[in-house]
C-alpha positions in Angstrom: 7.1 7.6 -11.5 5.7 4.2 -10.8 5.6 1.0 -12.9 3.4 -2.0 -12.0 2.9 -5.5 -13.2 0.4 -8.3 -12.5 1.3 -11.9 -11.8 -0.3 -15.3 -10.7 -3.5 -14.6 -12.8 -4.1 -11.4 -10.8 -3.2 -13.0 -7.4 0.0 -10.9 -7.2 1.3 -7.6 -8.2 4.6 -5.8 -8.1 5.4 -2.1 -8.5 8.5 0.0 -8.3 8.3 3.7 -7.5 10.8 6.5 -7.6 10.5 9.8 -5.7 13.3 11.9 -7.4 12.5 15.0 -5.5 12.7 13.1 -2.2 15.8 11.2 -3.1 14.4 7.7 -2.5 12.4 4.9 -4.0 11.2 1.4 -3.3 8.9 -1.4 -4.3 5.7 -3.1 -3.2 4.9 -6.8 -3.5 1.2 -7.6 -3.1 0.0 -11.2 -2.6 -3.6 -12.5 -2.5 -4.4 -15.3 0.0 -7.2 -17.0 -1.8 -8.2 -19.0 1.3 -8.5 -15.9 3.6 -9.6 -13.7 0.7 -7.2 -10.9 1.7 -4.2 -9.2 0.4 -0.8 -8.8 2.1 1.2 -5.7 1.0 4.9 -5.7 1.6 7.1 -2.6 1.1 10.9 -2.4 0.7 12.9 0.8 0.5 15.8 1.2 -1.9 17.7 2.7 1.0 17.6 -0.4 3.2 16.7 -3.4 0.9 14.7 -4.7 3.9 11.2 -6.1 3.4 8.9 -4.4 5.9 6.1 -6.4 7.7 3.0 -6.5 5.6 -0.2 -4.5 5.9 -3.2 -6.9 5.5 -6.7 -6.3 4.3 -9.1 -6.5 1.4 -11.1 -4.5 -1.2 -14.8 -4.1 -0.9 -17.0 -5.7 -3.6 -18.7 -2.5 -4.8 -16.7 0.7 -4.7 -13.2 -0.6 -5.2 -12.1 0.8 -1.8 -9.4 -1.2 0.1 -8.3 -0.9 3.7 -5.1 -2.5 4.9 -3.5 -2.4 8.4 -0.4 -3.6 10.2 2.3 -2.8 12.7 5.4 -0.7 11.8 7.9 1.6 13.3 8.4 5.3 12.6 11.2 7.4 14.1 11.9 4.5 16.4 8.3 4.3 17.8 5.9 1.4 17.2 2.9 2.5 15.2 -0.1 1.0 13.6 -0.2 1.8 9.9 -3.3 1.9 7.6 -3.3 2.1 3.8 -6.5 3.2 2.1 -6.9 2.7 -1.7 -9.9 4.3 -3.4 -10.9 5.0 -7.0 -9.6 1.6 -8.1 -12.6 0.7 -10.3 -12.1 0.7 -14.1 -12.1 4.3 -15.5 -11.3 5.9 -12.2 -8.0 7.5 -11.0 -6.7 5.5 -8.0 -5.7 7.2 -4.8 -3.5 5.8 -2.0 -3.4 7.3 1.5 -1.3 6.4 4.5 -2.2 6.9 8.2 -0.3 6.3 11.4 -1.8 5.6 14.9 0.3 6.0 18.0 -2.6 4.7 20.2 -3.4 1.3 18.7 -6.0 2.6 16.2 -8.0 4.9 18.5 -7.0 7.9 16.4 -5.2 8.2 13.0 -2.8 10.8 11.6 -3.0 11.2 7.8 0.5 11.6 6.6 0.7 10.8 2.9 -1.5 10.8 -0.3 -0.6 9.7 -3.8 -2.9 10.1 -6.8 -2.3 7.9 -9.8 -3.1 8.2 -13.5 -3.7 5.1 -15.6 -1.9 4.8 -18.9 -3.6 3.1 -21.8 
């Protein structure tokens, strides 16, 4: 279950998500840099309470697709992480996908997909 809210006239959003079958949850803070015209997405897990480094990117103007990248760690290894949002236009069902790269972005491993349903 996820709950989201908009702030700063659309320049920020916050969501909290719970994964009861996985035993964890967390939150995402998204901030729009108007000068650079890009978003920074910050994740924090309920387990740690630590704000992870952001992934940074933007949505395209037509199809509502967004690509965001940054550096992270997974199982003690440095990885590049990529988030891809699609189906974000009005009337569509948004999808979020996560990819890891162990070789600085030469190849990507798809490791998570979430499909969302909008509530009226």
